[in-house]
C-alpha positions, 0 to 999 in steps of 0.5 A, spaced: 500 499 499 502 507 498 500 513 502 496 517 498 499 524 498 505 523 502 512 521 501 516 519 507 524 519 508 526 513 504 528 507 508 531 502 503 530 505 496 533 501 491 538 504 486 538 503 479 545 502 476 548 497 480 548 503 487 545 498 492 539 500 497 540 506 499 537 511 505 536 518 506 539 522 513 537 519 519 532 519 524 528 522 518 526 516 515 525 511 522 521 516 525 516 517 519 515 509 520 516 509 527 511 514 527 505 511 523 505 505 526 504 508 533 499 512 530 495 504 527 496 502 534 502 497 535 505 499 541 511 495 541 515 493 535 521 488 533 525 490 527 530 485 524 537 489 523 536 490 516 529 494 518 523 490 517 518 489 522 519 482 524 514 482 530 509 487 534 504 488 540 499 487 539 499 483 533 493 486 529 489 491 529 483 493 526 484 499 521 481 501 514 484 504 508 479 509 503 482 506 497 483 512 491 487 508 485 491 502 484 498 505 481 503 501 476 507 497 481 499 494 483 499 497 490 493 501 492 493 508 493 489 510 499 488 513 505 489 510 512 486 509 519 485 506 525 480 503 528 474 500 526 471 505 520 464 505 519 463 508 512 456 504 510 453 500 507 455 502 500 462 502 502 463 508 499 464 514 503 466 522 502 473 523 504 470 530 508 474 534 512 474 531 518 476 524 515 481 527 512 484 530 518 482 522 522 487 518 516 495 517 518 496 521 511 494 526 514 498 524 522 505 524 518 504 530 514 501 535 520 507 533 524 512 533 519 514 527 519 514 526 511 513 531 505 507 531 502 507 529 494 501 530 490 498 528 483 494 530 478 488 525 480 488 527 486 481 532 487 482 539 489 478 539 495 483 534 498 490 537 494 487 544 498 487 539 505 493 535 505 497 542 502 494 544 508 497 540 513 504 540 509 505 548 509 502 549 517 508 544 518 513 547 515 511 554 518 512 551 524 519 549 523 516 541 525 519 534 525 524 534 519 523 541 516 527 545 519 532 539 517 530 540 509 535 542 504 531 541 498 529 548 498 537 552 501 540 548 495 545 543 496 552 541 493 552 533 491 559 531 493 559 524 495 553 519 496 555 518 502 552 525 504 545 524 501 544 518 506 547 521 512 547 529 511 543 533 505 534 531 508 531 532 500 524 531 498 525 523 497 522 525 490 528 529 489 532 524 492 530 518 488 531 522 481 538 523 483 541 517 486 537 513 479 541 519 475 547 517 479 546 510 477 545 511 470 551 515 470 555 509 472 556 512 479 559 519 476 557 525 480 556 530 475 550 533 474 551 536 467 546 532 464 541 531 470 536 536 467 535 533 460 535 526 465 529 530 469 526 532 462 525 525 460 524 521 466 518 526 469 517 530 463 511 536 464 507 537 471 501 541 473 503 547 478 495 547 481 494 552 485 497 557 479 493 553 474 498 552 470 503 546 467 511 547 467 516 542 466 519 539 472 527 541 470 524 548 469 522 547 478 529 544 479 535 549 479 542 545 477 548 549 477 555 545 476 554 540 483 549 545 487 541 542 486 535 547 489 528 546 488 524 552 486 517 551 489 515 547 494 513 540 494 505 541 495 505 546 489 507 541 484 502 535 482 505 529 478 502 525 473 499 519 475 504 513 475 
């Protein structure tokens, strides 16, 4: 399952080009994972040395998901809820503001434990509410936001720095490491804009009501990268 509207820092990202499994700077990936499980009602969680959950107390909890669609990997793109959730006999219900604010998705965004990431099939009312949660957390300096380097800019000196120091919007992190992997492990960003153009193409600036090339929203200068707009301003094509 994939939480709709939410992009938590990567704990285990299998990068392309033989780079192996990479992660984003500690403690933010683990904090997001722990906060999700705690919100859902798991009080104690045991993990393998590689981070996989192997035990929990309780072993199972009641919960529900509101499924919006299935992505190209076969994952449910959904909102997750804790406890027994009554939706009526039709099994369909409206994601009203009150319902949305009771979701795990909202919980992670409003505490600054995950970044917003939106797609063009998300209805405008949901976009507005989810963007509000992310903006409020950033303005309050909650969670990961004081450590975010997406907008202040950073210099790609090493992959180790991406894993230990430079906390980025995961959407940008994944594109960067896949570019490096596809470039034979070379850190040069000379062709990064062209890579973004081919991989992402146009996105929707939904608040402004216009389309833009994603590459035009990412400033690249020598080894420096900077996101020019906040992540909640962008809506990607469905994947």
